[in-house]
DSSP file (Angstrom, degrees, kcal/mol; ACC not computed):
  #  RESIDUE AA STRUCTURE BP1 BP2  ACC     N-H-->O    O-->H-N    N-H-->O    O-->H-N    TCO  KAPPA ALPHA  PHI   PSI    X-CA   Y-CA   Z-CA
    1    1 A X              0   0    0      0, 0.0     2,-0.4     0, 0.0     0, 0.0   0.000 360.0 360.0 360.0 141.3    9.0  -43.6   24.6
    2    2 A X        -     0   0    0      2,-0.0     2,-0.4     0, 0.0     0, 0.0  -0.891 360.0-164.8-107.4 136.4   10.6  -42.8   21.3
    3    3 A X        -     0   0    0     -2,-0.4     2,-0.5     2,-0.0     0, 0.0  -0.989   3.5-161.0-120.6 128.9   14.5  -42.5   20.8
    4    4 A X        -     0   0    0     -2,-0.4     2,-0.4     2,-0.0    -2,-0.0  -0.968   5.3-157.7-110.8 124.7   15.9  -40.9   17.7
    5    5 A X        -     0   0    0     -2,-0.5     2,-0.5     0, 0.0    -2,-0.0  -0.896   7.8-154.0-100.6 127.0   19.6  -41.8   16.9
    6    6 A X        -     0   0    0     -2,-0.4     2,-0.3     2,-0.1     4,-0.1  -0.873   7.1-153.9-105.4 126.7   21.3  -39.2   14.7
    7    7 A X        +     0   0    0     -2,-0.5     0, 0.0     2,-0.1     0, 0.0  -0.697  55.2  12.7 -97.5 156.5   24.2  -40.5   12.6
    8    8 A X  S    S-     0   0    0     -2,-0.3     2,-0.6     2,-0.1    -2,-0.1  -0.187 109.9 -29.3  81.4-174.4   27.0  -38.3   11.4
    9    9 A X        -     0   0    0      1,-0.0     2,-0.4     0, 0.0    -2,-0.1  -0.736  63.7-137.8 -85.2 122.8   28.0  -34.8   12.5
   10   10 A X        -     0   0    0     -2,-0.6     2,-0.3    -4,-0.1    -2,-0.1  -0.614  22.8-170.3 -83.1 135.0   25.0  -32.9   13.6
   11   11 A X        -     0   0    0     -2,-0.4     2,-0.1     1,-0.0     0, 0.0  -0.893  27.2-102.6-123.4 152.0   24.8  -29.3   12.5
   12   12 A X        -     0   0    0     -2,-0.3     2,-0.3     1,-0.1    -1,-0.0  -0.442  38.6-123.3 -69.9 141.2   22.5  -26.4   13.5
   13   13 A X        -     0   0    0     -2,-0.1     2,-0.5     2,-0.0    -1,-0.1  -0.616  16.5-136.2 -81.0 151.4   19.9  -25.7   11.0
   14   14 A X        -     0   0    0     -2,-0.3     2,-0.5     0, 0.0    -1,-0.0  -0.937  15.6-159.0-110.1 124.8   19.7  -22.2    9.5
   15   15 A X        -     0   0    0     -2,-0.5    -2,-0.0     4,-0.0     2,-0.0  -0.900  16.0-128.6-111.6 132.4   16.2  -20.7    9.2
   16   16 A X     >  -     0   0    0     -2,-0.5     4,-2.1     1,-0.1     5,-0.1  -0.244  25.2-110.5 -71.5 167.1   15.6  -17.9    6.8
   17   17 A X  H  > S+     0   0    0      2,-0.2     4,-3.2     1,-0.2     5,-0.2   0.893 120.0  54.6 -62.3 -44.6   13.9  -14.8    8.0
   18   18 A X  H  > S+     0   0    0      2,-0.2     4,-2.5     1,-0.2    -1,-0.2   0.904 108.7  47.3 -58.7 -46.3   10.9  -15.7    5.9
   19   19 A X  H  > S+     0   0    0      2,-0.2     4,-2.3     1,-0.2     5,-0.2   0.930 112.3  50.2 -64.5 -42.7   10.6  -19.2    7.6
   20   20 A X  H  X S+     0   0    0     -4,-2.1     4,-3.0     1,-0.2     5,-0.2   0.973 112.6  46.8 -51.5 -56.5   11.0  -17.6   11.1
   21   21 A X  H  X S+     0   0    0     -4,-3.2     4,-2.4     1,-0.2    -2,-0.2   0.848 111.7  50.4 -63.3 -35.1    8.3  -15.1   10.2
   22   22 A X  H  X S+     0   0    0     -4,-2.5     4,-2.4     2,-0.2    -1,-0.2   0.925 113.1  45.4 -64.9 -42.4    5.9  -17.8    8.8
   23   23 A X  H  X S+     0   0    0     -4,-2.3     4,-1.8     2,-0.2    -2,-0.2   0.913 113.3  50.4 -69.7 -40.6    6.3  -20.0   11.9
   24   24 A X  H  X S+     0   0    0     -4,-3.0     4,-0.8    -5,-0.2    -1,-0.2   0.918 109.4  50.9 -62.8 -41.9    5.8  -16.9   14.2
   25   25 A X  H >X S+     0   0    0     -4,-2.4     3,-1.5    -5,-0.2     4,-1.0   0.957 106.5  56.5 -60.8 -47.3    2.6  -15.9   12.3
   26   26 A X  H >< S+     0   0    0     -4,-2.4     3,-0.9     1,-0.3    -1,-0.2   0.911 106.9  47.8 -46.0 -44.6    1.3  -19.4   12.8
   27   27 A X  H 3< S+     0   0    0     -4,-1.8    -1,-0.3     1,-0.2    -2,-0.2   0.669 105.5  59.3 -80.1  -6.7    1.7  -19.2   16.6
   28   28 A X  H << S+     0   0    0     -3,-1.5    -1,-0.2    -4,-0.8    -2,-0.2   0.639  80.8 110.3 -89.4 -12.6   -0.1  -15.7   16.7
   29   29 A X  S X< S-     0   0    0     -4,-1.0     3,-2.2    -3,-0.9    -3,-0.0  -0.356  86.8 -93.0 -62.9 143.3   -3.3  -17.2   15.1
   30   30 A X  T 3  S+     0   0    0      1,-0.3    -1,-0.1    -2,-0.0    -2,-0.1  -0.288 112.7  12.7 -57.5 139.1   -6.3  -17.4   17.5
   31   31 A X  T 3  S+     0   0    0      1,-0.2    -1,-0.3    -3,-0.1     2,-0.1   0.408  90.8 147.9  80.3  -0.7   -6.3  -20.8   19.1
   32   32 A X    <   -     0   0    0     -3,-2.2     2,-0.6    -5,-0.1    -1,-0.2  -0.400  40.4-144.0 -78.6 143.7   -2.8  -21.8   18.0
   33   33 A X     >  -     0   0    0      1,-0.1     4,-2.1    -2,-0.1     3,-0.3  -0.934   2.3-157.7-106.0 110.0   -0.6  -24.0   20.3
   34   34 A X  H  > S+     0   0    0     -2,-0.6     4,-3.0     1,-0.3     5,-0.2   0.878  92.7  54.9 -60.0 -40.9    3.1  -23.1   20.2
   35   35 A X  H  > S+     0   0    0      1,-0.2     4,-2.2     2,-0.2    -1,-0.3   0.911 111.2  44.5 -62.6 -46.2    4.2  -26.6   21.4
   36   36 A X  H  > S+     0   0    0     -3,-0.3     4,-2.3     2,-0.2    -1,-0.2   0.881 114.1  47.8 -71.9 -33.7    2.3  -28.3   18.5
   37   37 A X  H  X S+     0   0    0     -4,-2.1     4,-1.9     2,-0.2    -2,-0.2   0.954 113.3  49.9 -78.0 -41.3    3.5  -25.8   15.8
   38   38 A X  H  X>S+     0   0    0     -4,-3.0     5,-2.3    -5,-0.2     4,-0.9   0.952 112.1  49.1 -54.0 -50.2    7.2  -26.3   17.2
   39   39 A X  H  <5S+     0   0    0     -4,-2.2     3,-0.4     1,-0.3    -1,-0.2   0.852 107.5  51.9 -52.5 -46.7    6.8  -30.0   17.0
   40   40 A X  H  <5S+     0   0    0     -4,-2.3    -1,-0.3     1,-0.2    -2,-0.2   0.865 113.5  44.2 -64.0 -36.5    5.5  -30.0   13.5
   41   41 A X  H  <5S-     0   0    0     -4,-1.9    -1,-0.2    -3,-0.2    -2,-0.2   0.553 113.7-117.9 -84.6 -10.0    8.5  -27.9   12.3
   42   42 A X  T  <5S+     0   0    0     -4,-0.9     2,-0.3    -3,-0.4    -3,-0.2   0.865  73.9 116.8  76.1  31.4   11.0  -30.0   14.3
   43   43 A X      < -     0   0    0     -5,-2.3    -1,-0.3    -6,-0.2     2,-0.2  -0.854  69.6 -92.5-130.7 169.7   12.2  -27.3   16.5
   44   44 A X     >  -     0   0    0     -2,-0.3     4,-1.8     1,-0.1     3,-0.4  -0.495  25.7-126.5 -88.7 150.4   12.1  -26.6   20.3
   45   45 A X  H  > S+     0   0    0      1,-0.3     4,-2.1    -2,-0.2     5,-0.2   0.873 110.8  58.5 -59.1 -36.9    9.2  -24.6   21.8
   46   46 A X  H  > S+     0   0    0      1,-0.2     4,-2.6     2,-0.2    -1,-0.3   0.889 102.6  54.5 -67.0 -38.5   11.9  -22.2   23.5
   47   47 A X  H  > S+     0   0    0     -3,-0.4     4,-2.2     2,-0.2    -1,-0.2   0.887 106.1  50.6 -59.9 -42.6   13.3  -21.4   20.0
   48   48 A X  H  X S+     0   0    0     -4,-1.8     4,-2.2     2,-0.2    -1,-0.2   0.952 111.8  46.3 -64.1 -50.6   10.0  -20.3   18.8
   49   49 A X  H  X S+     0   0    0     -4,-2.1     4,-2.4     1,-0.2    -2,-0.2   0.883 109.8  56.5 -67.5 -36.1    9.4  -18.0   21.9
   50   50 A X  H  X S+     0   0    0     -4,-2.6     4,-2.7     2,-0.2    -1,-0.2   0.953 109.9  44.1 -51.9 -50.4   13.0  -16.6   21.4
   51   51 A X  H  X S+     0   0    0     -4,-2.2     4,-1.8     1,-0.2    -2,-0.2   0.869 112.4  51.1 -60.5 -37.6   12.1  -15.7   17.9
   52   52 A X  H  X S+     0   0    0     -4,-2.2     4,-2.4     2,-0.2    -1,-0.2   0.907 112.5  49.1 -69.5 -39.1    8.6  -14.2   19.0
   53   53 A X  H  X S+     0   0    0     -4,-2.4     4,-2.4     1,-0.2    -2,-0.2   0.915 111.8  47.7 -61.9 -47.0   10.7  -12.1   21.7
   54   54 A X  H  X S+     0   0    0     -4,-2.7     4,-2.0    -5,-0.2    -1,-0.2   0.832 111.9  50.0 -68.8 -30.7   13.2  -10.9   19.2
   55   55 A X  H  X S+     0   0    0     -4,-1.8     4,-2.9    -5,-0.2    -2,-0.2   0.954 111.6  48.6 -70.4 -47.4   10.4   -9.9   16.7
   56   56 A X  H  X S+     0   0    0     -4,-2.4     4,-2.1     1,-0.2    -2,-0.2   0.893 111.8  48.6 -56.4 -44.8    8.6   -8.0   19.4
   57   57 A X  H  X S+     0   0    0     -4,-2.4     4,-1.9     2,-0.2    -1,-0.2   0.893 113.0  47.5 -60.1 -47.4   11.7   -6.2   20.4
   58   58 A X  H  X S+     0   0    0     -4,-2.0     4,-2.5     1,-0.2    -2,-0.2   0.906 110.1  52.2 -65.1 -44.9   12.6   -5.3   16.9
   59   59 A X  H  X S+     0   0    0     -4,-2.9     4,-2.1     1,-0.2    -1,-0.2   0.865 109.4  50.5 -62.0 -37.3    9.0   -4.1   16.2
   60   60 A X  H  X S+     0   0    0     -4,-2.1     4,-1.7    -5,-0.2    -1,-0.2   0.893 110.8  47.8 -65.8 -37.4    9.2   -1.9   19.3
   61   61 A X  H  X S+     0   0    0     -4,-1.9     4,-0.6     2,-0.2    -2,-0.2   0.890 113.4  50.0 -71.7 -41.5   12.6   -0.3   18.2
   62   62 A X  H >< S+     0   0    0     -4,-2.5     3,-0.5     1,-0.2    -1,-0.2   0.882 112.7  44.5 -49.5 -51.3   11.1    0.3   14.8
   63   63 A X  H 3< S+     0   0    0     -4,-2.1    -2,-0.2     1,-0.2    -1,-0.2   0.804 115.3  47.9 -75.1 -32.8    8.0    1.9   16.0
   64   64 A X  H 3< S+     0   0    0     -4,-1.7    -1,-0.2    -5,-0.2    -2,-0.2   0.579  93.6 101.4 -85.7  -3.8    9.9    4.0   18.4
   65   65 A X  S << S-     0   0    0     -4,-0.6    38,-0.1    -3,-0.5    -3,-0.1  -0.135  86.6 -72.8 -76.5 168.0   12.5    5.1   15.9
   66   66 A X        -     0   0    0      1,-0.1     2,-0.4     0, 0.0    -1,-0.2  -0.186  44.7-130.8 -59.7 152.5   12.5    8.5   14.2
   67   67 A X        -     0   0    0     -3,-0.1     2,-0.4     2,-0.0    -1,-0.1  -0.879  15.9-133.0-106.7 141.9   10.0    9.2   11.4
   68   68 A X        -     0   0    0     -2,-0.4     2,-0.4     0, 0.0     0, 0.0  -0.778  16.1-156.4 -97.7 143.8   11.1   10.5    8.2
   69   69 A X        -     0   0    0     -2,-0.4     2,-0.2     0, 0.0    -2,-0.0  -0.941  19.6-120.3-119.7 129.9    9.3   13.5    6.7
   70   70 A X        -     0   0    0     -2,-0.4     2,-0.4     1,-0.0     0, 0.0  -0.495  30.3-159.8 -71.4 137.1    9.3   14.3    3.0
   71   71 A X        -     0   0    0     -2,-0.2     2,-0.4     2,-0.0    -1,-0.0  -0.975   9.1-172.6-119.4 138.3   10.7   17.7    2.2
   72   72 A X        -     0   0    0     -2,-0.4     2,-0.4     2,-0.0    -2,-0.0  -0.997  10.9-151.5-133.2 127.4   10.2   19.7   -0.8
   73   73 A X        -     0   0    0     -2,-0.4     2,-0.3     5,-0.0    -2,-0.0  -0.834  13.0-150.1-102.6 136.8   11.9   22.9   -1.7
   74   74 A X    >   -     0   0    0     -2,-0.4     3,-2.1     1,-0.1     4,-0.4  -0.700  34.7 -88.5 -96.5 153.2   10.0   25.6   -4.0
   75   75 A X  T 3  S+     0   0    0     -2,-0.3    -1,-0.1     1,-0.3     0, 0.0  -0.406 116.1  21.0 -57.5 127.3   11.7   27.9   -6.3
   76   76 A X  T >  S+     0   0    0     -2,-0.2     3,-0.9    -3,-0.0     4,-0.4   0.263  93.3 102.7  96.3 -17.4   12.5   31.1   -4.3
   77   77 A X  G X  S+     0   0    0     -3,-2.1     3,-0.6     1,-0.2     4,-0.2   0.769  74.5  59.0 -73.1 -21.4   12.4   29.5   -0.9
   78   78 A X  G >  S+     0   0    0     -4,-0.4     3,-0.8     1,-0.2    -1,-0.2   0.638  88.6  77.0 -78.1 -15.3   16.2   29.3   -0.7
   79   79 A X  G <  S+     0   0    0     -3,-0.9    -1,-0.2     1,-0.2    -2,-0.2   0.844  92.6  51.5 -66.0 -32.8   16.4   33.2   -1.0
   80   80 A X  G <  S+     0   0    0     -3,-0.6     2,-0.5    -4,-0.4    -1,-0.2   0.634  93.7  84.0 -78.1 -12.4   15.3   33.7    2.5
   81   81 A X  S <  S-     0   0    0     -3,-0.8     2,-0.1    -4,-0.2     0, 0.0  -0.801  85.8-121.2 -93.0 127.7   17.9   31.4    3.9
   82   82 A X        -     0   0    0     -2,-0.5     2,-0.2     1,-0.1    -2,-0.1  -0.400  28.9-116.9 -75.6 142.1   21.3   33.0    4.4
   83   83 A X        -     0   0    0     -4,-0.1     2,-0.5    -2,-0.1    -1,-0.1  -0.470  23.1-152.4 -79.9 149.7   24.1   31.4    2.5
   84   84 A X        -     0   0    0     -2,-0.2     2,-0.5     0, 0.0    -1,-0.0  -0.982  16.8-125.5-121.2 123.1   26.9   29.8    4.4
   85   85 A X        -     0   0    0     -2,-0.5     2,-0.1     1,-0.0     3,-0.1  -0.614  23.1-134.0 -73.0 121.0   30.3   29.6    2.9
   86   86 A X        -     0   0    0     -2,-0.5     2,-0.1     1,-0.1     4,-0.0  -0.441  29.3-103.1 -67.6 146.5   31.7   26.0    2.9
   87   87 A X        -     0   0    0      1,-0.1    -1,-0.1    -2,-0.1     3,-0.0  -0.451  26.0-125.7 -69.4 144.4   35.3   25.6    4.1
   88   88 A X  S    S+     0   0    0      1,-0.1     2,-0.4    -2,-0.1    -1,-0.1   0.871  97.0  40.6 -59.3 -39.1   37.7   25.1    1.1
   89   89 A X  S    S-     0   0    0     -3,-0.0     2,-0.6     0, 0.0    -1,-0.1  -0.952  81.2-136.2-122.2 138.6   39.0   21.9    2.7
   90   90 A X        -     0   0    0     -2,-0.4     6,-0.1     1,-0.1    -2,-0.0  -0.738  28.0-121.5 -85.9 128.2   37.0   19.4    4.4
   91   91 A X    >   -     0   0    0     -2,-0.6     3,-0.8     1,-0.1    -1,-0.1  -0.226  17.8-118.8 -58.3 154.3   38.6   18.3    7.6
   92   92 A X  T 3  S+     0   0    0      1,-0.2    -1,-0.1     3,-0.1     3,-0.1   0.731 113.9  56.7 -69.2 -15.8   39.4   14.6    8.0
   93   93 A X  T 3  S+     0   0    0      1,-0.2     2,-0.8     2,-0.0    -1,-0.2   0.759  99.2  63.3 -84.3 -21.3   37.1   14.4   11.0
   94   94 A X  S <  S-     0   0    0     -3,-0.8     2,-0.2     4,-0.0    -1,-0.2  -0.885  76.5-167.3-105.2  99.5   34.1   15.7    9.0
   95   95 A X    >   -     0   0    0     -2,-0.8     3,-0.8    -3,-0.1     2,-0.1  -0.575  25.5-107.9 -85.7 148.8   33.4   13.2    6.4
   96   96 A X  T 3  S+     0   0    0      1,-0.2    17,-0.9    -2,-0.2    -1,-0.1  -0.477 102.4  16.8 -74.9 142.6   31.1   14.0    3.5
   97   97 A X  T 3  S+     0   0    0      1,-0.2    -1,-0.2    15,-0.2     2,-0.2   0.843  83.0 172.6  73.1  25.3   27.7   12.1    3.7
   98   98 A X    <   -     0   0    0     -3,-0.8     2,-0.4    14,-0.2    14,-0.2  -0.563   9.2-171.8 -74.8 132.7   28.1   11.2    7.5
   99   99 A X  E     -A  111   0A   0     12,-3.6    12,-2.9    -2,-0.2     2,-0.5  -0.997   5.6-164.9-127.0 131.2   24.9    9.7    8.9
  100  100 A X  E     -A  110   0A   0     -2,-0.4     2,-0.5    10,-0.2    10,-0.3  -0.981   1.5-163.5-116.7 126.0   24.5    9.0   12.5
  101  101 A X  E     -A  109   0A   0      8,-3.6     8,-2.9    -2,-0.5     2,-0.5  -0.909   5.1-155.9-105.9 123.6   21.7    6.7   13.7
  102  102 A X  E     -A  108   0A   0     -2,-0.5     6,-0.2     6,-0.2     3,-0.1  -0.872   9.8-176.4-101.4 133.8   20.8    6.8   17.4
  103  103 A X  E     -     0   0A   0      4,-3.2     5,-0.2    -2,-0.5    -1,-0.1   0.438  43.6-112.5-105.7  -5.8   19.1    3.6   18.6
  104  104 A X  E >  S+A  107   0A   0      3,-0.8     3,-1.3     1,-0.0    -1,-0.2  -0.061  94.8  72.6  89.3 159.6   18.3    4.7   22.2
  105  105 A X  T 3  S-     0   0    0      1,-0.3     3,-0.1    -3,-0.1    -1,-0.0   0.727 130.4 -64.6  71.3  21.6   20.0    3.4   25.3
  106  106 A X  T 3  S+     0   0    0      1,-0.3     2,-0.5     0, 0.0    -1,-0.3   0.549  99.1 139.5  76.1   8.7   23.2    5.2   24.3
  107  107 A X  E <   +A  104   0A   0     -3,-1.3    -4,-3.2    20,-0.0    -3,-0.8  -0.738  24.4 172.3 -90.9 129.3   23.7    3.2   21.2
  108  108 A X  E     -A  102   0A   0     -2,-0.5     2,-0.4    -6,-0.2    -6,-0.2  -1.000  17.3-165.0-139.8 134.7   24.9    5.1   18.2
  109  109 A X  E     -A  101   0A   0     -8,-2.9    -8,-3.6    -2,-0.4     2,-0.4  -0.986   5.9-165.2-122.2 132.8   26.0    4.0   14.8
  110  110 A X  E     +A  100   0A   0     -2,-0.4     2,-0.3   -10,-0.3   -10,-0.2  -0.969  15.3 166.3-118.8 125.2   27.8    6.4   12.4
  111  111 A X  E     -A   99   0A   0    -12,-2.9   -12,-3.6    -2,-0.4     2,-0.2  -0.892  24.4-132.5-129.5 164.8   28.2    5.6    8.6
  112  112 A X    >   -     0   0    0     -2,-0.3     3,-1.6   -14,-0.2   -14,-0.2  -0.523  42.0 -86.4-106.8-175.9   29.3    7.5    5.5
  113  113 A X  T 3  S+     0   0    0    -17,-0.9   -16,-0.1     1,-0.3   -15,-0.1   0.736 122.6  61.6 -61.5 -22.9   27.7    7.7    2.2
  114  114 A X  T 3  S+     0   0    0      2,-0.1    -1,-0.3   -17,-0.0   -17,-0.0   0.298  73.9 135.4 -90.2   9.0   29.6    4.6    1.0
  115  115 A X    <   -     0   0    0     -3,-1.6     2,-0.5     1,-0.1    -4,-0.1  -0.303  60.1-120.1 -63.0 136.6   28.0    2.2    3.5
  116  116 A X     >  -     0   0    0      1,-0.2     4,-2.2     2,-0.0     5,-0.2  -0.717  17.8-148.2 -76.6 128.8   26.8   -1.1    2.3
  117  117 A X  H  > S+     0   0    0     -2,-0.5     4,-1.8     1,-0.2    -1,-0.2   0.779  94.6  51.3 -72.2 -27.9   23.1   -1.2    3.0
  118  118 A X  H  > S+     0   0    0      2,-0.2     4,-1.9     1,-0.2    -1,-0.2   0.922 111.7  47.3 -75.5 -42.7   23.0   -5.0    3.6
  119  119 A X  H  > S+     0   0    0      1,-0.2     4,-2.3     2,-0.2    -2,-0.2   0.909 112.6  49.4 -61.1 -40.0   25.9   -4.9    6.0
  120  120 A X  H  X S+     0   0    0     -4,-2.2     4,-2.7     1,-0.2     5,-0.2   0.893 108.6  52.3 -67.2 -36.2   24.3   -2.0    7.8
  121  121 A X  H  X S+     0   0    0     -4,-1.8     4,-2.1     2,-0.2    -1,-0.2   0.867 109.9  49.3 -62.3 -34.5   20.9   -3.8    8.0
  122  122 A X  H  X S+     0   0    0     -4,-1.9     4,-2.3     2,-0.2     5,-0.2   0.924 113.1  48.5 -75.3 -40.6   22.8   -6.9    9.6
  123  123 A X  H  X S+     0   0    0     -4,-2.3     4,-2.7     1,-0.2     5,-0.2   0.942 112.2  47.4 -68.0 -42.9   24.5   -4.5   12.2
  124  124 A X  H  X S+     0   0    0     -4,-2.7     4,-2.7     1,-0.2    -1,-0.2   0.910 109.9  52.6 -56.5 -44.9   21.3   -2.8   13.1
  125  125 A X  H  X S+     0   0    0     -4,-2.1     4,-0.8    -5,-0.2    -2,-0.2   0.886 110.9  48.4 -60.1 -38.0   19.5   -6.1   13.5
  126  126 A X  H >< S+     0   0    0     -4,-2.3     3,-1.1     2,-0.2     4,-0.5   0.950 112.4  46.2 -63.8 -51.4   22.2   -7.3   15.9
  127  127 A X  H >< S+     0   0    0     -4,-2.7     3,-1.2     1,-0.3    -2,-0.2   0.845 105.8  61.8 -65.5 -33.8   22.1   -4.1   18.0
  128  128 A X  H 3< S+     0   0    0     -4,-2.7    -1,-0.3     1,-0.2    -2,-0.2   0.775  99.5  56.1 -62.4 -26.6   18.3   -4.1   18.1
  129  129 A X  T <<        0   0    0     -3,-1.1    -1,-0.2    -4,-0.8    -2,-0.2   0.590 360.0 360.0 -77.5 -12.4   18.5   -7.4   19.9
  130  130 A X    <         0   0    0     -3,-1.2    -1,-0.2    -4,-0.5    -2,-0.2   0.384 360.0 360.0 -94.9 360.0   20.7   -6.1   22.7
């Protein structure tokens, strides 16, 4: 039996997204043994399975999400669309560039045109795990 004594204050290791994905990909290879891969990287088997579950959940949310379709306007196409007069004053409740993202399960995120893309990515990542 082997005993490992840790000196000093032990802290949690932080794994980058790339490292997590690389380890998960190793476990998905034919004939791979998750326990051996986890041991080689010095992490618990349960953590590897947690990462795999989160990846699968995220993949299902992304694949079930709305699809974007390119739109192209041709000259003269707008002539058949009736014009709508925009109000002179935009009410405070209707912000310009408002985007609403429905995640399913009653989850909705609203952001405006000035949203920080990195921050929004982190928020969507957390919400997709719940």
